[in-house]
N, C-alpha and C positions, 0 to 999 in steps of 0.2 A: 512458127508463125510464118506467114506467107511472105516472100520477097517483095511483092508488090500488093498494095490495097487499092481496089478499084472504086471508082466514084460510080454509084448507082444512078443518083439524079441530082439535079441542082433544085434545092428546096427555096431558095431565096437569092437575093443578090449577092451575098457573101457566105451563104451556108449550103453544104453538100451533105447528102447522105452517103455513107461509105459501106462498102462490102466488107465487114469485118471478119478476121479469121475465127473459128470455132473457140479458140481459147478466151476471146474476147466478147462472146455472145451475150454475155450479162451487161455489157456496156451499151449505153445509148449510141446508135450509129450516126447521129447528126452532129456536124461540126462546123464552127465557123472557120473560114479560110485561114485566119491569122493563128488558129491553134494548130495548123498543119504546117510541117516542116518537110523539106525534101530531104531524104536520107540516102547519102552515098556512103554506104557501109563497107566495111572490110568484112568480107566472109568469114574470116578466120576469128573474128570477134564475136560472132553470133553463137549463142548458146541457149539450151533449152531452159524453159523456166522450171521443169520437173526438179532439177538439181538445186534450184534457189530456196525451196521451201514456201512458195508463194501460197497464200492462203486465198479463200474465196473472193475476198475484196482486192485481189490482185495487189496485194501488198506483201512485204517481207521484211523481217528483221535485218538490219545492216550489221555486219561483224566487222570489228576492227582488225586489219591486217598488220598495218605499220603506220608508226608516227613519222612523218617525212621530215618535218621541220617544226621549229617553235619560234615564238616571237612574243614580246611584251609590249601591249600598247597602252599608252596613257590617256586616260579620259578624265579631264578635270584634275582632281587631286588624287586619283586612284589608278593603280597599275593592274592590268589584267592579262594573265597569261594565255596565250592562244596555241594551240598545236594543230598541224596540218596532218589530216587523217587519211590514209588510204583504206578504202572500204573494200571487202570481198566483193568479187564480181564487178569491179570498177576498174577502168584505166586510170593512169595517173592524172589525166585531165579531170577525173571525176573526184579527186581528192577535196576535201573541204576543210575549212578553217573551224575549229570548235573551240570553244572556252574550255581550258584545261580543268577547271573545277567541275564542269558538266561531265567530262570524261572519267573523272575519278569516281563519280557516283554510280 
């Protein structure tokens, strides 16, 4: 993927058309400004989508790597167990809390 995405033109007050890389050619190139975020990335954390098993809809199946933590939350009269899951190709900041019951199925 390109390091920088260029703005082609301003479409509206808060809407821009972007010059997307070839990998994203199937995506609509017009975005609202609020959807865009500045990315100050670490070049060592950039990886190719070829190794991820990305399909045509630009999605991929997450693979559990490690359970980092667990906790039980009380909701009204019920206790629900949650686990903090580290997914493949995610940094620790990308770990998510998931219901333990969902992870068992």
